[in-house]
C-alpha positions in Angstrom: 0.3 0.3 0.3 2.9 1.8 0.7 4.3 2.0 -2.8 0.1 2.8 -4.1 0.7 5.7 -2.2 3.6 6.7 -3.7 3.0 6.4 -7.4 0.0 7.8 -6.7 1.2 11.2 -4.9 3.9 10.3 -7.8 1.0 10.7 -10.4 -0.7 13.3 -8.1 2.1 15.1 -9.3 2.2 17.7 -12.1 5.2 17.0 -14.5 5.6 21.2 -14.4 9.3 21.8 -12.4 10.6 19.2 -15.3 9.0 21.6 -18.2 10.4 24.7 -16.8 14.2 23.4 -16.0 13.9 21.9 -20.1 12.1 25.5 -21.2 14.9 27.5 -19.5 17.2 25.3 -20.4 16.0 25.8 -24.6 16.1 30.4 -23.5 18.9 30.1 -21.8 20.9 28.1 -25.4 18.8 30.4 -27.9 20.5 33.6 -26.1 24.0 31.6 -26.3 23.4 31.1 -30.3 22.3 34.4 -30.6 25.0 36.5 -28.8 26.9 34.1 -31.1 25.6 34.9 -34.2 25.8 38.5 -33.7 29.0 38.8 -32.2 30.4 37.1 -35.5 28.0 39.3 -37.3 29.7 41.8 -35.4 33.1 41.1 -35.8 32.6 40.0 -39.9 31.4 43.7 -40.4 34.7 44.9 -38.3 36.7 42.6 -40.8 35.1 44.1 -43.8 34.4 47.6 -43.6 37.8 48.2 -41.6 40.6 46.5 -42.8 39.5 46.2 -46.3 40.3 50.2 -46.4 42.9 51.7 -44.1 42.9 55.0 -42.5 45.2 57.7 -44.1 47.9 57.5 -41.4 48.6 53.7 -42.1 48.7 54.6 -46.0 50.9 57.2 -45.3 53.7 54.9 -42.9 53.3 51.6 -45.7 54.2 54.2 -48.1 57.1 55.9 -46.0 58.0 51.8 -45.3 58.8 51.6 -49.3 63.0 52.2 -50.1 64.0 55.4 -51.1 66.4 54.9 -54.0 69.4 56.9 -53.7 70.8 59.2 -56.3 74.8 59.5 -56.9 76.6 62.0 -58.9 80.2 60.1 -59.8 83.4 62.7 -59.6 86.4 62.5 -61.7 89.3 61.7 -59.5 91.3 65.1 -58.2 94.9 64.7 -57.5 96.8 67.0 -55.3 99.9 67.8 -53.7 99.8 67.5 -49.7 101.2 70.6 -47.6 104.9 69.1 -46.2 108.2 67.6 -47.1 108.3 70.0 -50.5 105.7 68.6 -52.6 107.1 64.6 -52.4 104.0 63.4 -51.5 100.5 63.6 -53.1 97.1 62.8 -52.6 94.5 61.1 -54.8 90.8 60.4 -54.3 88.0 59.5 -56.1 84.0 60.2 -54.5 81.0 60.0 -55.5 77.9 62.9 -53.8 74.9 61.1 -52.7 72.0 64.1 -53.7 68.7 64.2 -52.0 66.9 64.4 -54.8 66.9 64.3 -59.2 66.9 68.2 -58.9 70.0 68.3 -57.2 72.1 66.2 -59.5 70.6 68.3 -62.9 72.0 71.0 -61.1 75.3 69.7 -60.0 75.9 69.3 -63.6 75.2 72.8 -64.9 78.1 73.4 -61.9 80.6 70.9 -62.3 83.4 72.7 -63.4 82.6 75.8 -59.7 82.2 72.6 -57.7 85.8 70.5 -58.9 87.5 74.1 -58.6 86.6 74.2 -54.9 87.3 70.7 -53.5 90.3 71.1 -55.6 91.4 74.6 -53.7 90.4 72.2 -50.1 92.2 69.1 -51.2 95.4 70.9 -51.7 95.5 72.8 -48.7 95.4 69.1 -46.4 98.6 68.0 -44.9 99.6 64.4 -44.9 98.7 63.8 -41.3 95.5 65.3 -41.5 94.5 62.7 -44.6 96.2 59.9 -42.2 94.1 60.1 -39.3 90.1 58.2 -39.9 89.2 61.9 -37.8 90.9 64.2 -40.7 88.9 61.9 -43.3 85.7 61.9 -42.3 86.1 66.0 -41.9 87.0 66.3 -45.2 83.9 64.4 -46.0 82.1 67.0 -44.2 83.6 69.8 -45.5 83.4 68.8 -49.0 79.4 68.3 -48.6 79.5 71.8 -47.3 81.1 74.1 -50.1 79.3 71.5 -52.9 76.0 72.6 -50.5 76.9 76.4 -50.6 76.4 76.1 -54.7 73.5 73.9 -55.2 70.1 75.8 -54.9 67.3 72.3 -55.4 68.2 69.6 -53.2 71.5 69.3 -51.2 73.8 66.8 -50.4 73.5 64.2 -48.1 76.4 62.0 -48.0 80.1 62.3 -48.9 81.4 58.8 -50.2 85.0 58.0 -51.4 85.6 55.4 -53.2 89.1 55.6 -54.0 91.9 57.1 -51.2 95.3 57.0 -52.1 98.4 59.2 -50.5 101.6 58.4 -51.5 
């Protein structure tokens, strides 16, 4: 009889709590799916709209990252006597000038005699001790660039490269 009472009690109870659990689980699953769909749609829209067209600042950085091709102006060799030792030592220098742009190259071609004369005056005023020292060579590079830049109105000389440097 006790078993019958339990069965009756069990049969008498409404299965409503199980339906509430099942229905709340359904709503949770629907909410999770909705969040995933909205999140995926938002991420897709972000990558489609913003990443396909980079902002202007990123475009400028990409353009700035492109390597700049240097413009060089080779010069004919210079052979000069150095000041000390009564002209027993001479200096032979071959150099190339790195320019800021193409306009400076055209202007240098027009001013070539003036620039060569100025550099010859500078080289012939140097001593053996000045030219043998690495600091003296760097100072000479700076002086050459300074003198040549004094003649230019378009662009400038960025750096001087010695391709041959012989003291004898």
